[in-house]
mmJSON file of the N, C-alpha and C atoms, coordinates in Angstrom:
{"data_MODEL":{"atom_site":{
"group_PDB":["ATOM","ATOM","ATOM","ATOM","ATOM","ATOM","ATOM","ATOM","ATOM","ATOM","ATOM","ATOM","ATOM","ATOM","ATOM","ATOM","ATOM","ATOM","ATOM","ATOM","ATOM","ATOM","ATOM","ATOM","ATOM","ATOM","ATOM","ATOM","ATOM","ATOM","ATOM","ATOM","ATOM","ATOM","ATOM","ATOM","ATOM","ATOM","ATOM","ATOM","ATOM","ATOM","ATOM","ATOM","ATOM","ATOM","ATOM","ATOM","ATOM","ATOM","ATOM","ATOM","ATOM","ATOM","ATOM","ATOM","ATOM","ATOM","ATOM","ATOM","ATOM","ATOM","ATOM","ATOM","ATOM","ATOM","ATOM","ATOM","ATOM","ATOM","ATOM","ATOM","ATOM","ATOM","ATOM","ATOM","ATOM","ATOM","ATOM","ATOM","ATOM","ATOM","ATOM","ATOM","ATOM","ATOM","ATOM","ATOM","ATOM","ATOM","ATOM","ATOM","ATOM","ATOM","ATOM","ATOM","ATOM","ATOM","ATOM","ATOM","ATOM","ATOM","ATOM","ATOM","ATOM","ATOM","ATOM","ATOM","ATOM","ATOM","ATOM","ATOM","ATOM","ATOM","ATOM","ATOM","ATOM","ATOM","ATOM","ATOM","ATOM","ATOM","ATOM","ATOM","ATOM","ATOM","ATOM","ATOM","ATOM","ATOM","ATOM","ATOM","ATOM","ATOM","ATOM","ATOM","ATOM","ATOM","ATOM","ATOM","ATOM","ATOM","ATOM","ATOM","ATOM","ATOM","ATOM","ATOM","ATOM","ATOM","ATOM","ATOM","ATOM","ATOM","ATOM","ATOM","ATOM","ATOM","ATOM","ATOM","ATOM","ATOM","ATOM","ATOM","ATOM","ATOM","ATOM","ATOM","ATOM","ATOM","ATOM","ATOM","ATOM","ATOM","ATOM","ATOM","ATOM","ATOM","ATOM","ATOM","ATOM","ATOM","ATOM","ATOM","ATOM","ATOM","ATOM","ATOM","ATOM","ATOM","ATOM","ATOM","ATOM","ATOM","ATOM","ATOM","ATOM","ATOM","ATOM","ATOM","ATOM","ATOM","ATOM","ATOM","ATOM","ATOM","ATOM","ATOM","ATOM","ATOM","ATOM","ATOM","ATOM","ATOM","ATOM","ATOM","ATOM","ATOM","ATOM","ATOM","ATOM","ATOM","ATOM","ATOM","ATOM","ATOM","ATOM","ATOM","ATOM","ATOM","ATOM"],
"id":[1,2,3,4,5,6,7,8,9,10,11,12,13,14,15,16,17,18,19,20,21,22,23,24,25,26,27,28,29,30,31,32,33,34,35,36,37,38,39,40,41,42,43,44,45,46,47,48,49,50,51,52,53,54,55,56,57,58,59,60,61,62,63,64,65,66,67,68,69,70,71,72,73,74,75,76,77,78,79,80,81,82,83,84,85,86,87,88,89,90,91,92,93,94,95,96,97,98,99,100,101,102,103,104,105,106,107,108,109,110,111,112,113,114,115,116,117,118,119,120,121,122,123,124,125,126,127,128,129,130,131,132,133,134,135,136,137,138,139,140,141,142,143,144,145,146,147,148,149,150,151,152,153,154,155,156,157,158,159,160,161,162,163,164,165,166,167,168,169,170,171,172,173,174,175,176,177,178,179,180,181,182,183,184,185,186,187,188,189,190,191,192,193,194,195,196,197,198,199,200,201,202,203,204,205,206,207,208,209,210,211,212,213,214,215,216,217,218,219,220,221,222,223,224,225,226,227,228,229,230,231],
"type_symbol":["N","C","C","N","C","C","N","C","C","N","C","C","N","C","C","N","C","C","N","C","C","N","C","C","N","C","C","N","C","C","N","C","C","N","C","C","N","C","C","N","C","C","N","C","C","N","C","C","N","C","C","N","C","C","N","C","C","N","C","C","N","C","C","N","C","C","N","C","C","N","C","C","N","C","C","N","C","C","N","C","C","N","C","C","N","C","C","N","C","C","N","C","C","N","C","C","N","C","C","N","C","C","N","C","C","N","C","C","N","C","C","N","C","C","N","C","C","N","C","C","N","C","C","N","C","C","N","C","C","N","C","C","N","C","C","N","C","C","N","C","C","N","C","C","N","C","C","N","C","C","N","C","C","N","C","C","N","C","C","N","C","C","N","C","C","N","C","C","N","C","C","N","C","C","N","C","C","N","C","C","N","C","C","N","C","C","N","C","C","N","C","C","N","C","C","N","C","C","N","C","C","N","C","C","N","C","C","N","C","C","N","C","C","N","C","C","N","C","C","N","C","C","N","C","C","N","C","C","N","C","C"],
"label_atom_id":["N","CA","C","N","CA","C","N","CA","C","N","CA","C","N","CA","C","N","CA","C","N","CA","C","N","CA","C","N","CA","C","N","CA","C","N","CA","C","N","CA","C","N","CA","C","N","CA","C","N","CA","C","N","CA","C","N","CA","C","N","CA","C","N","CA","C","N","CA","C","N","CA","C","N","CA","C","N","CA","C","N","CA","C","N","CA","C","N","CA","C","N","CA","C","N","CA","C","N","CA","C","N","CA","C","N","CA","C","N","CA","C","N","CA","C","N","CA","C","N","CA","C","N","CA","C","N","CA","C","N","CA","C","N","CA","C","N","CA","C","N","CA","C","N","CA","C","N","CA","C","N","CA","C","N","CA","C","N","CA","C","N","CA","C","N","CA","C","N","CA","C","N","CA","C","N","CA","C","N","CA","C","N","CA","C","N","CA","C","N","CA","C","N","CA","C","N","CA","C","N","CA","C","N","CA","C","N","CA","C","N","CA","C","N","CA","C","N","CA","C","N","CA","C","N","CA","C","N","CA","C","N","CA","C","N","CA","C","N","CA","C","N","CA","C","N","CA","C","N","CA","C","N","CA","C","N","CA","C","N","CA","C","N","CA","C","N","CA","C"],
"label_alt_id":[null,null,null,null,null,null,null,null,null,null,null,null,null,null,null,null,null,null,null,null,null,null,null,null,null,null,null,null,null,null,null,null,null,null,null,null,null,null,null,null,null,null,null,null,null,null,null,null,null,null,null,null,null,null,null,null,null,null,null,null,null,null,null,null,null,null,null,null,null,null,null,null,null,null,null,null,null,null,null,null,null,null,null,null,null,null,null,null,null,null,null,null,null,null,null,null,null,null,null,null,null,null,null,null,null,null,null,null,null,null,null,null,null,null,null,null,null,null,null,null,null,null,null,null,null,null,null,null,null,null,null,null,null,null,null,null,null,null,null,null,null,null,null,null,null,null,null,null,null,null,null,null,null,null,null,null,null,null,null,null,null,null,null,null,null,null,null,null,null,null,null,null,null,null,null,null,null,null,null,null,null,null,null,null,null,null,null,null,null,null,null,null,null,null,null,null,null,null,null,null,null,null,null,null,null,null,null,null,null,null,null,null,null,null,null,null,null,null,null,null,null,null,null,null,null,null,null,null,null,null,null],
"label_comp_id":["MET","MET","MET","HIS","HIS","HIS","THR","THR","THR","LEU","LEU","LEU","LEU","LEU","LEU","THR","THR","THR","VAL","VAL","VAL","LEU","LEU","LEU","LEU","LEU","LEU","VAL","VAL","VAL","ILE","ILE","ILE","ASP","ASP","ASP","ALA","ALA","ALA","ILE","ILE","ILE","SER","SER","SER","LEU","LEU","LEU","ILE","ILE","ILE","VAL","VAL","VAL","VAL","VAL","VAL","VAL","VAL","VAL","LEU","LEU","LEU","LEU","LEU","LEU","GLN","GLN","GLN","SER","SER","SER","GLY","GLY","GLY","LYS","LYS","LYS","SER","SER","SER","ALA","ALA","ALA","GLY","GLY","GLY","LEU","LEU","LEU","SER","SER","SER","GLY","GLY","GLY","ALA","ALA","ALA","ILE","ILE","ILE","SER","SER","SER","GLY","GLY","GLY","GLY","GLY","GLY","ALA","ALA","ALA","GLU","GLU","GLU","GLN","GLN","GLN","LEU","LEU","LEU","PHE","PHE","PHE","GLY","GLY","GLY","LYS","LYS","LYS","GLN","GLN","GLN","LYS","LYS","LYS","ALA","ALA","ALA","ARG","ARG","ARG","GLY","GLY","GLY","LEU","LEU","LEU","ASP","ASP","ASP","LEU","LEU","LEU","VAL","VAL","VAL","LEU","LEU","LEU","HIS","HIS","HIS","ARG","ARG","ARG","VAL","VAL","VAL","THR","THR","THR","VAL","VAL","VAL","VAL","VAL","VAL","LEU","LEU","LEU","SER","SER","SER","VAL","VAL","VAL","LEU","LEU","LEU","PHE","PHE","PHE","PHE","PHE","PHE","VAL","VAL","VAL","LEU","LEU","LEU","THR","THR","THR","ILE","ILE","ILE","ALA","ALA","ALA","VAL","VAL","VAL","ALA","ALA","ALA","TYR","TYR","TYR","PHE","PHE","PHE","GLY","GLY","GLY","LEU","LEU","LEU"],
"label_asym_id":["A","A","A","A","A","A","A","A","A","A","A","A","A","A","A","A","A","A","A","A","A","A","A","A","A","A","A","A","A","A","A","A","A","A","A","A","A","A","A","A","A","A","A","A","A","A","A","A","A","A","A","A","A","A","A","A","A","A","A","A","A","A","A","A","A","A","A","A","A","A","A","A","A","A","A","A","A","A","A","A","A","A","A","A","A","A","A","A","A","A","A","A","A","A","A","A","A","A","A","A","A","A","A","A","A","A","A","A","A","A","A","A","A","A","A","A","A","A","A","A","A","A","A","A","A","A","A","A","A","A","A","A","A","A","A","A","A","A","A","A","A","A","A","A","A","A","A","A","A","A","A","A","A","A","A","A","A","A","A","A","A","A","A","A","A","A","A","A","A","A","A","A","A","A","A","A","A","A","A","A","A","A","A","A","A","A","A","A","A","A","A","A","A","A","A","A","A","A","A","A","A","A","A","A","A","A","A","A","A","A","A","A","A","A","A","A","A","A","A","A","A","A","A","A","A","A","A","A","A","A","A"],
"label_entity_id":["1","1","1","1","1","1","1","1","1","1","1","1","1","1","1","1","1","1","1","1","1","1","1","1","1","1","1","1","1","1","1","1","1","1","1","1","1","1","1","1","1","1","1","1","1","1","1","1","1","1","1","1","1","1","1","1","1","1","1","1","1","1","1","1","1","1","1","1","1","1","1","1","1","1","1","1","1","1","1","1","1","1","1","1","1","1","1","1","1","1","1","1","1","1","1","1","1","1","1","1","1","1","1","1","1","1","1","1","1","1","1","1","1","1","1","1","1","1","1","1","1","1","1","1","1","1","1","1","1","1","1","1","1","1","1","1","1","1","1","1","1","1","1","1","1","1","1","1","1","1","1","1","1","1","1","1","1","1","1","1","1","1","1","1","1","1","1","1","1","1","1","1","1","1","1","1","1","1","1","1","1","1","1","1","1","1","1","1","1","1","1","1","1","1","1","1","1","1","1","1","1","1","1","1","1","1","1","1","1","1","1","1","1","1","1","1","1","1","1","1","1","1","1","1","1","1","1","1","1","1","1"],
"label_seq_id":[1,1,1,2,2,2,3,3,3,4,4,4,5,5,5,6,6,6,7,7,7,8,8,8,9,9,9,10,10,10,11,11,11,12,12,12,13,13,13,14,14,14,15,15,15,16,16,16,17,17,17,18,18,18,19,19,19,20,20,20,21,21,21,22,22,22,23,23,23,24,24,24,25,25,25,26,26,26,27,27,27,28,28,28,29,29,29,30,30,30,31,31,31,32,32,32,33,33,33,34,34,34,35,35,35,36,36,36,37,37,37,38,38,38,39,39,39,40,40,40,41,41,41,42,42,42,43,43,43,44,44,44,45,45,45,46,46,46,47,47,47,48,48,48,49,49,49,50,50,50,51,51,51,52,52,52,53,53,53,54,54,54,55,55,55,56,56,56,57,57,57,58,58,58,59,59,59,60,60,60,61,61,61,62,62,62,63,63,63,64,64,64,65,65,65,66,66,66,67,67,67,68,68,68,69,69,69,70,70,70,71,71,71,72,72,72,73,73,73,74,74,74,75,75,75,76,76,76,77,77,77],
"pdbx_PDB_ins_code":[null,null,null,null,null,null,null,null,null,null,null,null,null,null,null,null,null,null,null,null,null,null,null,null,null,null,null,null,null,null,null,null,null,null,null,null,null,null,null,null,null,null,null,null,null,null,null,null,null,null,null,null,null,null,null,null,null,null,null,null,null,null,null,null,null,null,null,null,null,null,null,null,null,null,null,null,null,null,null,null,null,null,null,null,null,null,null,null,null,null,null,null,null,null,null,null,null,null,null,null,null,null,null,null,null,null,null,null,null,null,null,null,null,null,null,null,null,null,null,null,null,null,null,null,null,null,null,null,null,null,null,null,null,null,null,null,null,null,null,null,null,null,null,null,null,null,null,null,null,null,null,null,null,null,null,null,null,null,null,null,null,null,null,null,null,null,null,null,null,null,null,null,null,null,null,null,null,null,null,null,null,null,null,null,null,null,null,null,null,null,null,null,null,null,null,null,null,null,null,null,null,null,null,null,null,null,null,null,null,null,null,null,null,null,null,null,null,null,null,null,null,null,null,null,null,null,null,null,null,null,null],
"Cartn_x":[99.511,99.165,98.361,97.434,96.58,97.424,98.401,99.246,100.101,100.663,101.482,100.655,99.464,98.597,98.174,97.937,97.554,98.701,99.919,101.093,101.288,101.156,101.274,100.179,98.984,97.877,98.141,98.689,99.002,100.107,101.142,102.221,101.69,100.826,100.239,99.355,98.595,97.712,98.518,99.584,100.429,101.109,101.59,102.223,101.237,100.012,98.978,98.656,98.581,98.322,99.449,100.691,101.839,101.853,101.599,101.632,100.513,99.343,98.23,98.553,99.151,99.49,100.615,101.457,102.534,102.037,100.874,100.361,99.901,100.057,99.587,98.094,97.419,95.98,95.634,94.397,93.95,93.84,93.495,93.447,94.21,94.9,95.71,95.037,93.721,93.002,93.128,93.184,93.235,94.547,95.653,96.939,96.975,96.304,96.229,95.377,94.356,93.499,94.246,95.084,95.833,96.959,97.713,98.856,98.48,97.222,96.8,97.03,96.862,97.104,98.557,99.456,100.886,101.281,100.68,100.998,100.509,99.371,98.879,99.742,100.263,101.079,102.459,103.109,104.481,104.576,103.533,103.524,104.146,103.896,104.432,105.057,106.188,106.763,107.384,108.081,108.773,107.784,106.748,105.776,104.917,104.772,103.916,104.479,105.787,106.394,106.266,106.487,106.356,104.903,103.979,102.557,102.133,102.687,102.354,102.856,104.074,104.628,103.814,103.483,102.697,101.304,100.739,99.419,99.479,100.496,100.628,100.885,101.718,101.984,100.706,99.901,98.635,97.691,97.621,96.747,97.208,98.514,99.042,98.797,99.068,98.87,97.396,96.506,95.081,94.561,95.014,94.609,95.151,96.414,97.001,96.261,95.809,95.042,93.757,93.025,91.77,92.013,93.06,93.375,93.755,94.583,94.978,93.797,92.904,91.722,90.832,90.638,89.84,90.543,91.867,92.619,92.569,92.678,92.581,91.192,90.171,88.805,88.598,89.189,89.02,89.758,91.016,91.815,91.531,90.792,90.45,89.319,88.642,87.497,87.924],
"Cartn_y":[83.643,83.477,84.682,85.129,86.254,87.521,87.735,88.93,88.892,87.748,87.603,87.871,87.312,87.531,88.989,89.639,91.047,91.916,91.627,92.376,92.171,90.933,90.653,91.367,91.431,92.115,93.613,94.221,95.653,95.925,95.083,95.252,95.092,94.104,93.873,95.044,95.593,96.72,97.951,98.232,99.38,99.163,97.942,97.633,97.772,97.337,97.434,98.887,99.719,101.143,101.772,101.451,102.021,101.573,100.296,99.784,100.396,100.567,101.173,102.629,103.341,104.743,104.896,103.886,103.956,103.726,103.127,102.851,104.128,104.146,105.302,105.16,106.297,106.285,105.966,105.603,105.297,106.561,107.665,108.925,109.962,110.817,111.821,113.186,113.216,114.479,115.145,116.473,117.239,117.021,116.913,116.69,115.319,114.331,113.019,113.021,113.872,113.966,114.623,115.595,116.297,115.426,114.78,113.976,112.533,112.183,110.797,110.315,111.193,110.81,110.497,111.249,110.992,109.667,109.346,108.078,106.901,107.052,105.973,105.831,106.942,106.91,106.336,106.811,106.402,105.267,105.028,103.947,104.371,103.562,103.811,102.511,102.145,100.837,100.733,101.763,101.676,101.592,102.375,102.395,101.134,100.502,99.319,98.175,97.955,96.881,97.105,98.348,98.676,98.561,99.005,98.893,97.429,96.571,95.15,94.535,94.877,94.357,94.867,96.163,96.723,96.109,95.803,95.167,93.772,93.013,91.655,91.685,92.628,92.754,93.155,94.017,94.427,93.24,92.401,91.224,90.279,90.037,89.14,89.706,91.001,91.613,91.656,91.856,91.895,90.51,89.47,88.109,87.772,88.143,87.92,88.695,89.903,90.713,90.003,89.463,88.783,87.491,86.758,85.527,85.841,86.866,87.239,87.776,88.502,89.013,87.871,86.876,85.714,84.943,84.82,84.109,84.845,86.167,86.949,86.81,86.812,86.659,85.245,84.257,82.875,82.632,83.07,82.827,83.827,84.878,85.862,85.421,84.358,83.884,83.191],
"Cartn_z":[108.465,107.057,106.563,107.393,107.016,106.821,107.694,107.599,106.344,106.031,104.824,103.569,103.504,102.348,102.229,103.367,103.338,102.839,103.28,102.81,101.31,100.847,99.41,98.614,99.184,98.511,98.385,99.42,99.369,98.352,98.337,97.359,95.941,95.743,94.419,94.0,94.928,94.602,94.201,94.934,94.592,93.245,93.002,91.714,90.567,90.785,89.756,89.436,90.454,90.23,89.421,89.763,89.048,87.594,87.343,85.973,85.135,85.71,84.971,84.637,85.581,85.325,84.295,84.136,83.147,81.719,81.572,80.232,79.557,78.246,77.492,77.244,77.179,76.968,75.525,75.306,73.946,73.1,73.706,72.979,73.788,73.09,73.768,73.703,73.633,73.59,72.233,72.241,71.008,70.264,71.003,70.33,69.668,70.262,69.637,68.39,68.371,67.185,66.037,66.363,65.319,64.775,65.673,65.217,64.932,65.094,64.877,63.465,62.5,61.113,60.865,61.486,61.312,61.955,63.099,63.74,62.912,62.258,61.407,60.164,59.666,58.459,58.74,59.805,60.084,61.094,61.847,62.831,64.145,65.163,66.492,66.981,66.445,66.729,68.118,68.579,69.864,71.017,70.97,72.063,72.07,70.934,70.859,71.694,71.663,72.443,73.929,74.364,75.777,76.226,75.392,75.738,75.86,75.022,75.083,76.388,76.778,78.035,79.222,79.216,80.307,80.366,79.216,79.186,79.801,79.459,80.005,81.507,81.951,83.386,84.126,83.515,84.118,84.275,83.272,83.343,84.453,84.535,85.561,86.956,87.132,88.443,88.841,87.87,88.21,88.594,87.92,88.299,89.687,89.931,91.24,92.329,92.004,92.947,93.361,92.399,92.717,93.487,93.135,93.866,95.301,95.497,96.851,97.658,97.005,97.703,98.19,97.362,97.762,98.877,98.774,99.814,101.15,101.131,102.367,102.978,102.156,102.659,103.232,102.586,103.048,104.36,104.433,105.63,106.742,106.432,107.447,108.357,107.963,108.768,109.999],
"occupancy":[1.0,1.0,1.0,1.0,1.0,1.0,1.0,1.0,1.0,1.0,1.0,1.0,1.0,1.0,1.0,1.0,1.0,1.0,1.0,1.0,1.0,1.0,1.0,1.0,1.0,1.0,1.0,1.0,1.0,1.0,1.0,1.0,1.0,1.0,1.0,1.0,1.0,1.0,1.0,1.0,1.0,1.0,1.0,1.0,1.0,1.0,1.0,1.0,1.0,1.0,1.0,1.0,1.0,1.0,1.0,1.0,1.0,1.0,1.0,1.0,1.0,1.0,1.0,1.0,1.0,1.0,1.0,1.0,1.0,1.0,1.0,1.0,1.0,1.0,1.0,1.0,1.0,1.0,1.0,1.0,1.0,1.0,1.0,1.0,1.0,1.0,1.0,1.0,1.0,1.0,1.0,1.0,1.0,1.0,1.0,1.0,1.0,1.0,1.0,1.0,1.0,1.0,1.0,1.0,1.0,1.0,1.0,1.0,1.0,1.0,1.0,1.0,1.0,1.0,1.0,1.0,1.0,1.0,1.0,1.0,1.0,1.0,1.0,1.0,1.0,1.0,1.0,1.0,1.0,1.0,1.0,1.0,1.0,1.0,1.0,1.0,1.0,1.0,1.0,1.0,1.0,1.0,1.0,1.0,1.0,1.0,1.0,1.0,1.0,1.0,1.0,1.0,1.0,1.0,1.0,1.0,1.0,1.0,1.0,1.0,1.0,1.0,1.0,1.0,1.0,1.0,1.0,1.0,1.0,1.0,1.0,1.0,1.0,1.0,1.0,1.0,1.0,1.0,1.0,1.0,1.0,1.0,1.0,1.0,1.0,1.0,1.0,1.0,1.0,1.0,1.0,1.0,1.0,1.0,1.0,1.0,1.0,1.0,1.0,1.0,1.0,1.0,1.0,1.0,1.0,1.0,1.0,1.0,1.0,1.0,1.0,1.0,1.0,1.0,1.0,1.0,1.0,1.0,1.0,1.0,1.0,1.0,1.0,1.0,1.0,1.0,1.0,1.0,1.0,1.0,1.0],
"B_iso_or_equiv":[0.0,0.0,0.0,0.0,0.0,0.0,0.0,0.0,0.0,0.0,0.0,0.0,0.0,0.0,0.0,0.0,0.0,0.0,0.0,0.0,0.0,0.0,0.0,0.0,0.0,0.0,0.0,0.0,0.0,0.0,0.0,0.0,0.0,0.0,0.0,0.0,0.0,0.0,0.0,0.0,0.0,0.0,0.0,0.0,0.0,0.0,0.0,0.0,0.0,0.0,0.0,0.0,0.0,0.0,0.0,0.0,0.0,0.0,0.0,0.0,0.0,0.0,0.0,0.0,0.0,0.0,0.0,0.0,0.0,0.0,0.0,0.0,0.0,0.0,0.0,0.0,0.0,0.0,0.0,0.0,0.0,0.0,0.0,0.0,0.0,0.0,0.0,0.0,0.0,0.0,0.0,0.0,0.0,0.0,0.0,0.0,0.0,0.0,0.0,0.0,0.0,0.0,0.0,0.0,0.0,0.0,0.0,0.0,0.0,0.0,0.0,0.0,0.0,0.0,0.0,0.0,0.0,0.0,0.0,0.0,0.0,0.0,0.0,0.0,0.0,0.0,0.0,0.0,0.0,0.0,0.0,0.0,0.0,0.0,0.0,0.0,0.0,0.0,0.0,0.0,0.0,0.0,0.0,0.0,0.0,0.0,0.0,0.0,0.0,0.0,0.0,0.0,0.0,0.0,0.0,0.0,0.0,0.0,0.0,0.0,0.0,0.0,0.0,0.0,0.0,0.0,0.0,0.0,0.0,0.0,0.0,0.0,0.0,0.0,0.0,0.0,0.0,0.0,0.0,0.0,0.0,0.0,0.0,0.0,0.0,0.0,0.0,0.0,0.0,0.0,0.0,0.0,0.0,0.0,0.0,0.0,0.0,0.0,0.0,0.0,0.0,0.0,0.0,0.0,0.0,0.0,0.0,0.0,0.0,0.0,0.0,0.0,0.0,0.0,0.0,0.0,0.0,0.0,0.0,0.0,0.0,0.0,0.0,0.0,0.0,0.0,0.0,0.0,0.0,0.0,0.0],
"pdbx_formal_charge":[null,null,null,null,null,null,null,null,null,null,null,null,null,null,null,null,null,null,null,null,null,null,null,null,null,null,null,null,null,null,null,null,null,null,null,null,null,null,null,null,null,null,null,null,null,null,null,null,null,null,null,null,null,null,null,null,null,null,null,null,null,null,null,null,null,null,null,null,null,null,null,null,null,null,null,null,null,null,null,null,null,null,null,null,null,null,null,null,null,null,null,null,null,null,null,null,null,null,null,null,null,null,null,null,null,null,null,null,null,null,null,null,null,null,null,null,null,null,null,null,null,null,null,null,null,null,null,null,null,null,null,null,null,null,null,null,null,null,null,null,null,null,null,null,null,null,null,null,null,null,null,null,null,null,null,null,null,null,null,null,null,null,null,null,null,null,null,null,null,null,null,null,null,null,null,null,null,null,null,null,null,null,null,null,null,null,null,null,null,null,null,null,null,null,null,null,null,null,null,null,null,null,null,null,null,null,null,null,null,null,null,null,null,null,null,null,null,null,null,null,null,null,null,null,null,null,null,null,null,null,null],
"auth_seq_id":[1,1,1,2,2,2,3,3,3,4,4,4,5,5,5,6,6,6,7,7,7,8,8,8,9,9,9,10,10,10,11,11,11,12,12,12,13,13,13,14,14,14,15,15,15,16,16,16,17,17,17,18,18,18,19,19,19,20,20,20,21,21,21,22,22,22,23,23,23,24,24,24,25,25,25,26,26,26,27,27,27,28,28,28,29,29,29,30,30,30,31,31,31,32,32,32,33,33,33,34,34,34,35,35,35,36,36,36,37,37,37,38,38,38,39,39,39,40,40,40,41,41,41,42,42,42,43,43,43,44,44,44,45,45,45,46,46,46,47,47,47,48,48,48,49,49,49,50,50,50,51,51,51,52,52,52,53,53,53,54,54,54,55,55,55,56,56,56,57,57,57,58,58,58,59,59,59,60,60,60,61,61,61,62,62,62,63,63,63,64,64,64,65,65,65,66,66,66,67,67,67,68,68,68,69,69,69,70,70,70,71,71,71,72,72,72,73,73,73,74,74,74,75,75,75,76,76,76,77,77,77],
"auth_comp_id":["MET","MET","MET","HIS","HIS","HIS","THR","THR","THR","LEU","LEU","LEU","LEU","LEU","LEU","THR","THR","THR","VAL","VAL","VAL","LEU","LEU","LEU","LEU","LEU","LEU","VAL","VAL","VAL","ILE","ILE","ILE","ASP","ASP","ASP","ALA","ALA","ALA","ILE","ILE","ILE","SER","SER","SER","LEU","LEU","LEU","ILE","ILE","ILE","VAL","VAL","VAL","VAL","VAL","VAL","VAL","VAL","VAL","LEU","LEU","LEU","LEU","LEU","LEU","GLN","GLN","GLN","SER","SER","SER","GLY","GLY","GLY","LYS","LYS","LYS","SER","SER","SER","ALA","ALA","ALA","GLY","GLY","GLY","LEU","LEU","LEU","SER","SER","SER","GLY","GLY","GLY","ALA","ALA","ALA","ILE","ILE","ILE","SER","SER","SER","GLY","GLY","GLY","GLY","GLY","GLY","ALA","ALA","ALA","GLU","GLU","GLU","GLN","GLN","GLN","LEU","LEU","LEU","PHE","PHE","PHE","GLY","GLY","GLY","LYS","LYS","LYS","GLN","GLN","GLN","LYS","LYS","LYS","ALA","ALA","ALA","ARG","ARG","ARG","GLY","GLY","GLY","LEU","LEU","LEU","ASP","ASP","ASP","LEU","LEU","LEU","VAL","VAL","VAL","LEU","LEU","LEU","HIS","HIS","HIS","ARG","ARG","ARG","VAL","VAL","VAL","THR","THR","THR","VAL","VAL","VAL","VAL","VAL","VAL","LEU","LEU","LEU","SER","SER","SER","VAL","VAL","VAL","LEU","LEU","LEU","PHE","PHE","PHE","PHE","PHE","PHE","VAL","VAL","VAL","LEU","LEU","LEU","THR","THR","THR","ILE","ILE","ILE","ALA","ALA","ALA","VAL","VAL","VAL","ALA","ALA","ALA","TYR","TYR","TYR","PHE","PHE","PHE","GLY","GLY","GLY","LEU","LEU","LEU"],
"auth_asym_id":["A","A","A","A","A","A","A","A","A","A","A","A","A","A","A","A","A","A","A","A","A","A","A","A","A","A","A","A","A","A","A","A","A","A","A","A","A","A","A","A","A","A","A","A","A","A","A","A","A","A","A","A","A","A","A","A","A","A","A","A","A","A","A","A","A","A","A","A","A","A","A","A","A","A","A","A","A","A","A","A","A","A","A","A","A","A","A","A","A","A","A","A","A","A","A","A","A","A","A","A","A","A","A","A","A","A","A","A","A","A","A","A","A","A","A","A","A","A","A","A","A","A","A","A","A","A","A","A","A","A","A","A","A","A","A","A","A","A","A","A","A","A","A","A","A","A","A","A","A","A","A","A","A","A","A","A","A","A","A","A","A","A","A","A","A","A","A","A","A","A","A","A","A","A","A","A","A","A","A","A","A","A","A","A","A","A","A","A","A","A","A","A","A","A","A","A","A","A","A","A","A","A","A","A","A","A","A","A","A","A","A","A","A","A","A","A","A","A","A","A","A","A","A","A","A","A","A","A","A","A","A"],
"auth_atom_id":["N","CA","C","N","CA","C","N","CA","C","N","CA","C","N","CA","C","N","CA","C","N","CA","C","N","CA","C","N","CA","C","N","CA","C","N","CA","C","N","CA","C","N","CA","C","N","CA","C","N","CA","C","N","CA","C","N","CA","C","N","CA","C","N","CA","C","N","CA","C","N","CA","C","N","CA","C","N","CA","C","N","CA","C","N","CA","C","N","CA","C","N","CA","C","N","CA","C","N","CA","C","N","CA","C","N","CA","C","N","CA","C","N","CA","C","N","CA","C","N","CA","C","N","CA","C","N","CA","C","N","CA","C","N","CA","C","N","CA","C","N","CA","C","N","CA","C","N","CA","C","N","CA","C","N","CA","C","N","CA","C","N","CA","C","N","CA","C","N","CA","C","N","CA","C","N","CA","C","N","CA","C","N","CA","C","N","CA","C","N","CA","C","N","CA","C","N","CA","C","N","CA","C","N","CA","C","N","CA","C","N","CA","C","N","CA","C","N","CA","C","N","CA","C","N","CA","C","N","CA","C","N","CA","C","N","CA","C","N","CA","C","N","CA","C","N","CA","C","N","CA","C","N","CA","C","N","CA","C","N","CA","C","N","CA","C","N","CA","C"],
"pdbx_PDB_model_num":[1,1,1,1,1,1,1,1,1,1,1,1,1,1,1,1,1,1,1,1,1,1,1,1,1,1,1,1,1,1,1,1,1,1,1,1,1,1,1,1,1,1,1,1,1,1,1,1,1,1,1,1,1,1,1,1,1,1,1,1,1,1,1,1,1,1,1,1,1,1,1,1,1,1,1,1,1,1,1,1,1,1,1,1,1,1,1,1,1,1,1,1,1,1,1,1,1,1,1,1,1,1,1,1,1,1,1,1,1,1,1,1,1,1,1,1,1,1,1,1,1,1,1,1,1,1,1,1,1,1,1,1,1,1,1,1,1,1,1,1,1,1,1,1,1,1,1,1,1,1,1,1,1,1,1,1,1,1,1,1,1,1,1,1,1,1,1,1,1,1,1,1,1,1,1,1,1,1,1,1,1,1,1,1,1,1,1,1,1,1,1,1,1,1,1,1,1,1,1,1,1,1,1,1,1,1,1,1,1,1,1,1,1,1,1,1,1,1,1,1,1,1,1,1,1,1,1,1,1,1,1]
}}}
């Protein structure tokens, strides 16, 4: 049981890292400051849907990460 939970925890951790890295940042540095007005004027509809899905997947994976971590600690005793 401990080995299975540890393998699931490692897979979840790697998946969480990948999903976080796929998300776009809140600010894009200097280029984001320059083009920020255009994005507010014209909107960013395509990226918004993908960001929403990635955000939800991140929340699910992070909750699963904490549950698996507690389970590994409990069954590791």
